[in-house]
N, C-alpha and C positions, 0 to 999 in steps of 0.2 A: 301603278294601279293595284289596289289590294284585291286579293282573291275573295269572292263572296264566301260567307261562312259555310253555306251548304255545299259549295264546290270543294272547299278545304276538307270538310268532313268526309266527302266521297273519296277524295284522294287519300285520306288517311285510312280508309277501310282496307282490309285485306281482300284482294281480288282473287277469287277462286273460280276456275272454269273447268267444265267437263262436258262430255257429250251425254245425251239423255240416257238415264238409267245406270250411270257409272258411279253411283254412290257418293256424289258430291255433298249431300246434306250430312251424311255420316262423317265425312272428313271434316266439314266445318264444325259439327258438334264435338268431335273428338279434340280438335285443336283448341276449341273454347274450354272444354272440360279439363284438359290436361295441362293447360298453360296458366300463366298469371292473368289471363283475361277474365277468368272466373274464380281461380283459386279453389278448384275442387268441385265443380258441378257434377251431378250424376249424368251418366249416359242413359238416354231413354230411347228404346226401340219399340215401334208399334208392332201390332200382331202380324202385319204383313212383312215385317223386316225393314220397314221404312223408317227414315229419320226426318221425314218431311215436317213433323211437328216441331222441329227445332226452329227457334226464332233467331235469325242471324243478327237482329238488332242493328246497332251502329258499328258493329265490329267487322262485318263482312259485306261484300257485294259479290254477286255470282251471276254467271251466265253460261251459255253453251257455245260461245263464239271461238274458243280456243286461241285467243290472242297470245302471241309470244311474250307480251309484256305482263301477263298475269303473274301474280305472286306464287300461285300454286296451279299447275296444270295437271289434271288427271287424265292420262291417256287411256283410250280403250284398248283392250287386249285381244289380239287375234284369237279366233276360235270361241269367243264368248259373246259375240254380237247378239245372238238370239237371247241370251241371258238379259242383256240390257233392254231389248225391246219388251221382254216380259216384265221387267222392273217398271218400265215406263207405263205399261198398260195397267198394272195392278196398283203400284204405289202412287203414281201421279194422277192417272185418269180413272182410278177406282173401277177398273174393268169395263169402262166404256170404250169399246174398240174404235168408234168413230172419233171420239175426242182424242184418243191416243194417236191415231193416224194424223189428225189435224195438228197436233203438237209436234210430231216427229217428221211429218211429211206434208208441210203446209200447202205446197203447190200441187197436191195430188190431183185436184180437179182439172187443172190445165193439162197435166201429163197423161191423165187417164180419161180422156173425154168420152170414150165409149161406155164408161161406167158412171155417167154423171148423175144417175139416180140412186147410187149405192147408199146414200145417207137416209133414204126413206125408212121409216120405222117398221115397215112390213116386209123388208127384204129378208128372206130366209137365211139362217146361219150358214148353210152350205154354199150359198152364193157369195157371201162375204168372205168365207174361207178360200174359195176358189179365186176370188178377186185378189186377195192378199197374196196367194201363192204365185201369181204372175209377176208381181213387182217386188216381192220381199228381198230378192237378191240385189236389185238395183238400189233399194232403199238402204240396205246395209252398207253398200259401197259408198253411197253419198253421205250417210250419217256418221260412219265410223272410219274416217280416213286414217292412214298411218301417220301418227303424230308423236313427236318426242315430248314427254312430259317429265315433271319432277318425280312423279310416281305413276305407275300403271294401276288400273283398277284391279288387276290380278294381285298386285303387291299387297293389297289389303287383306288377302286370304293367306299369304305366305310369310309375312314378316310384320314386325311392329314399325311402321313408318313414321310414327308421330314424334319421337324424340328428335329425329333429323329435321322434320318439317318445322317443328316449333323453333328449333335453333336457326334454321334457314330464315324464318320470319322475324328473327330478332326478339323472340319472346323467351320466357323462362319456363322450363319444365317444372311442374309442381306435383305430378302424379308419379307413383312408384311403378316399377316394371310389373310387379305382380298384379296390380290393379288393371293396368292397360292390357296385359295378356288375358286376364280373366274376362274383361269386357269384350275383347276380340273373340274369344271362344263363344261367348253368348251370342254376339252379333253374327258370327259365321253360321251358327246353328239355325239362325232364323232366315238365312238367305236361301230360300227354297228354289230359286231360279238359277242359282249358281250351277254352272255346267249343263244347263238345259241344252245348249247347242251340241255338246259332246254326246249327251244321252240320246237326243233325237237322231243324230247322224248314225250312231251305233244301231239304233232301232231300224233305220232304213236297211242296213245290212242284214239284220235279222229277218226282215220281211223278204228280201231278195234271196237269202240263202237258206230259207225254209227252217228257221229256228223259231220256236213258238215262245214269245215273251210278251209281257204286259206292256202296254203303252207307257212311255214316260211323259207324254204330252200333258201339260197342265193348263194351257191356254189355247185359244183359237189361233194365236200366232204360231205356237209350236206345231199345231196340226197343219197349218198352211206351209210351214217350213218343210215338214215331212212330205207334203204333196209336191212342193217344188223339187225336193231332192229326188223323189221318184220320177218326176218328169225329166230331170236331168239324166237319169239312167234309162230313159226311153219308155217309161210307164205312166199311164194315166189312171186315175181312180174313177170308177163309176159313181160319180158324186151327186148326181141329180137326186135331190131329196134327202141327202145324207146329213141331216142336221146333228145327229149324234155320231161322233167319230168312233171307229172300231176300237175295242178295248184291248185287243191282242194282235200280234203280228199275223197270226193265222187268219183271223177274221178279215184283216185288211188285205192280205194276200189274195183272198178269194174274190175281191172286187176290183183288182187292178187288171189292166190289159196292156199289151205292148202297143206303143204308138210308133208306127213306121215313119211318121213325119218328123220325129225327133232327130236332129242333125247329128248327135253324137252317139247314135245307137245303130 
């Protein structure tokens, strides 16, 4: 029995898989631009640092399933999970927090029944932030498991992975090293959410150790992560009505209080 043509085309596509926010569109675009698939297409990065404008056409199929049989697996890197949630929010969901949550945490309504009205348009920002802060750690654990990949998302910032990937795929490298390295520098400069988790974790220490520094938070997810980390250290934020998050550690320190019910405090 002959394989239908559309199935054969699908089988011939390069299968790339990554977890949400882990730069998969950039990897696809770079493989295409640097190999004989295009023979020299330009890398195009949007103002948000996104490569979602790249059309994979008939060359690639992609998903977030992380199947071991995929041709290229991009593994999430520990310590950068908040970075990926920010990427998902801004680059994929265009800063629509509810859309981002539905993409990244599709069964949240079943798991968070007490917050079943959270998608209402008149829910205040501070309520959504508090809601996120209660489940963000669980979401990170379920969304970014420890996986062996052909590359890690962090590799994209520290090395030129594309010659090896292109060779691994049986393609021909057509770009020179200087071009790839220059494009990498430009791309890195536009990744404003890279190291978001490290910056927010350090800021929590500034808050608790009485150092006055400006907030590194760029999204409501960053703010919720800080709120979660403070709760883990035994502190709550007086957040009722706090739609605008404090701009400095001093300002935030003035509205936190010790929570005697926190188990690890």
